[in-house]
C-alpha positions as CSV (number, residue, x, y, z in Angstrom):
1,M,0.0,0.0,0.0
2,K,1.4,3.3,-1.0
3,R,1.5,6.2,1.5
4,R,-1.2,8.1,-0.5
5,H,-3.6,5.3,-0.2
6,A,-3.0,5.0,3.6
7,V,-3.7,8.7,4.1
8,Q,-6.9,8.4,2.0
9,A,-8.0,5.4,4.0
10,L,-7.5,7.2,7.3
11,L,-9.3,10.3,6.1
12,G,-12.2,8.3,4.8
13,A,-12.7,6.4,8.1
14,P,-15.6,7.9,10.2
15,A,-14.0,10.0,12.9
16,I,-17.2,10.0,15.0
17,A,-16.7,6.3,15.8
18,V,-13.4,7.2,17.5
19,L,-14.8,10.0,19.7
20,P,-16.6,9.0,22.9
21,L,-20.1,10.5,23.2
22,P,-21.5,11.6,26.5
23,S,-24.0,9.2,27.9
24,Q,-26.6,11.9,28.4
25,A,-27.0,15.6,27.5
26,Q,-27.1,16.5,31.2
27,D,-23.4,15.6,31.6
28,I,-22.4,18.8,30.0
29,P,-21.9,21.5,32.7
30,K,-23.7,24.8,32.4
31,L,-21.6,27.8,33.4
32,T,-23.2,30.9,34.8
33,T,-21.6,34.2,33.8
34,S,-22.0,37.7,35.2
35,T,-20.6,41.1,34.6
36,A,-18.1,42.6,37.0
37,D,-20.6,45.3,38.1
38,A,-23.2,42.6,39.0
39,V,-20.9,41.3,41.8
40,G,-19.1,44.4,43.0
41,E,-19.4,48.2,43.3
42,P,-17.9,50.1,40.4
43,A,-15.3,52.7,41.1
44,L,-16.2,56.4,40.7
45,R,-14.7,57.8,37.4
46,F,-16.0,61.3,37.3
47,F,-18.0,62.5,40.3
48,S,-16.7,63.1,43.8
49,A,-18.3,61.1,46.7
50,P,-20.7,64.0,47.7
51,Q,-21.7,64.6,44.1
52,M,-22.4,60.9,43.6
53,A,-24.5,60.7,46.8
54,A,-26.5,63.7,45.6
55,L,-27.0,62.1,42.1
56,R,-28.2,58.8,43.7
57,R,-30.7,60.7,45.9
58,L,-31.8,62.7,42.8
59,A,-32.3,59.4,41.0
60,E,-34.5,58.1,43.8
61,L,-36.7,61.2,43.6
62,I,-36.9,61.7,39.8
63,V,-37.4,58.0,38.6
64,P,-38.8,56.1,41.6
65,P,-39.5,52.3,41.4
66,A,-42.9,51.2,40.5
67,P,-44.6,47.8,40.3
68,N,-42.8,45.6,37.8
69,R,-40.3,48.4,37.1
70,P,-37.1,49.3,38.8
71,G,-36.3,52.9,39.6
72,A,-33.2,54.8,38.5
73,R,-31.2,53.8,41.5
74,E,-32.1,50.1,41.2
75,A,-31.2,50.3,37.5
76,K,-27.8,51.8,38.4
77,A,-28.4,54.8,36.3
78,P,-26.2,57.1,38.5
79,E,-23.3,54.7,38.0
80,F,-23.8,54.7,34.3
81,L,-24.0,58.6,34.2
82,D,-20.7,58.6,36.1
83,F,-19.1,56.6,33.3
84,L,-20.9,58.6,30.6
85,L,-19.9,62.0,31.9
86,S,-16.3,60.9,32.3
87,Q,-16.3,60.6,28.5
88,S,-18.5,63.7,27.8
89,P,-17.5,67.2,26.5
90,A,-16.2,69.7,29.1
91,D,-19.3,71.9,29.0
92,R,-21.6,68.9,29.9
93,Q,-19.2,67.9,32.7
94,N,-19.2,71.4,34.1
95,L,-23.0,71.5,33.9
96,Y,-23.3,68.4,36.0
97,R,-20.6,69.2,38.5
98,S,-21.9,72.7,39.1
99,G,-25.5,71.5,39.3
100,L,-24.7,68.8,41.9
101,D,-22.5,71.2,43.9
102,R,-25.2,73.8,44.0
103,L,-27.8,71.2,45.0
104,Q,-25.5,70.2,48.0
105,A,-24.8,73.9,48.9
106,D,-28.5,74.9,48.8
107,S,-29.4,71.9,50.9
108,R,-26.8,72.7,53.5
109,K,-27.8,76.4,53.5
110,R,-31.6,75.8,53.8
111,F,-31.8,72.7,55.9
112,G,-28.3,72.3,57.5
113,A,-27.8,68.8,56.0
114,A,-26.5,67.2,52.8
115,F,-29.0,66.7,50.0
116,E,-28.9,62.9,50.3
117,T,-30.3,63.1,53.8
118,T,-33.3,65.5,53.0
119,N,-36.8,64.2,53.3
120,P,-39.1,64.3,50.3
121,Q,-40.7,67.7,51.2
122,Q,-37.3,69.4,51.6
123,A,-36.0,67.9,48.4
124,D,-39.1,69.1,46.6
125,T,-38.5,72.7,47.6
126,L,-34.9,72.4,46.3
127,L,-36.1,70.8,43.0
128,A,-38.7,73.5,42.4
129,P,-37.4,74.4,38.9
130,L,-38.6,70.9,37.8
131,H,-42.2,72.1,38.4
132,A,-42.0,74.7,35.6
133,P,-43.8,73.7,32.4
134,W,-41.6,72.3,29.7
135,T,-40.7,74.5,26.7
136,Y,-38.6,74.0,23.6
137,S,-36.1,76.6,24.6
138,P,-33.8,75.7,27.5
139,P,-34.3,77.6,30.8
140,S,-32.2,80.7,31.3
141,D,-31.1,79.5,34.8
142,L,-28.1,77.2,34.7
143,F,-29.4,75.2,37.7
144,A,-32.8,74.7,36.0
145,T,-31.0,73.5,32.8
146,F,-29.0,71.0,34.9
147,L,-32.2,69.6,36.5
148,R,-33.9,69.3,33.1
149,E,-30.9,67.5,31.6
150,V,-30.4,65.1,34.6
151,K,-34.1,64.2,34.6
152,E,-33.9,63.2,30.9
153,D,-30.6,61.4,31.4
154,L,-31.8,59.4,34.4
155,F,-35.0,58.3,32.7
156,T,-33.1,57.3,29.5
157,A,-30.4,55.4,31.4
158,T,-33.1,53.6,33.5
159,V,-35.3,52.4,30.6
160,N,-32.2,51.2,28.7
161,S,-30.7,49.2,31.6
162,R,-30.5,45.5,31.9
163,E,-32.5,45.6,35.1
164,F,-35.4,47.4,33.5
165,T,-35.5,44.9,30.6
166,E,-35.4,41.9,32.9
167,A,-38.2,43.3,35.1
168,Q,-40.4,43.9,32.0
169,T,-39.7,40.4,30.7
170,A,-40.4,38.9,34.1
171,A,-43.7,40.8,34.2
172,G,-44.8,39.1,31.0
173,R,-44.2,42.0,28.7
174,R,-42.5,41.3,25.4
175,G,-38.8,41.9,25.6
176,A,-38.5,44.0,22.5
177,G,-35.3,45.6,23.6
178,M,-33.8,42.4,24.9
179,G,-30.0,42.4,24.6
180,T,-29.8,46.1,23.7
181,Y,-29.1,47.4,27.2
182,W,-25.8,49.0,28.2
183,Y,-22.9,47.5,30.1
184,P,-20.2,49.6,31.7
185,V,-17.0,49.6,29.8
186,E,-14.1,48.0,31.7
């Protein structure tokens, strides 16, 4: 037998007969995976600790949880905005920093406490510019502009989160956006 015929004979033999098959499909282990943010706290990238505390409180007040729907805090929208703003233009960064700093300063001045410790009535007085009717033109006050932007950003980050999509799917609603939520960039 020539070498060519030996190689052809080996290649022609069914390889499946040589490989052992698992006795049952259940023998294959199923591995669970998770993202790093699901098991630990992400590090702050842009905001200081007091600014982040104010943003988390703001998230609780602006987009609270509802039945079958997580709020902004449960959806980790403040953490996402921390990442997003670290990559944003300088004017947007300044808007957020100055807005959160003013919120903390106004809270300390009026109530003698940080914004994150205020009760809902106190917080409502500080967030009075949000009660103004919406218009196409932005407000002339920089703080009102900040509140308008943070409200929109918190809502958008919440409804595009993995937690929101999973809650909607668990409630029996069709998962139209399944798999299109954001993950923090490592």
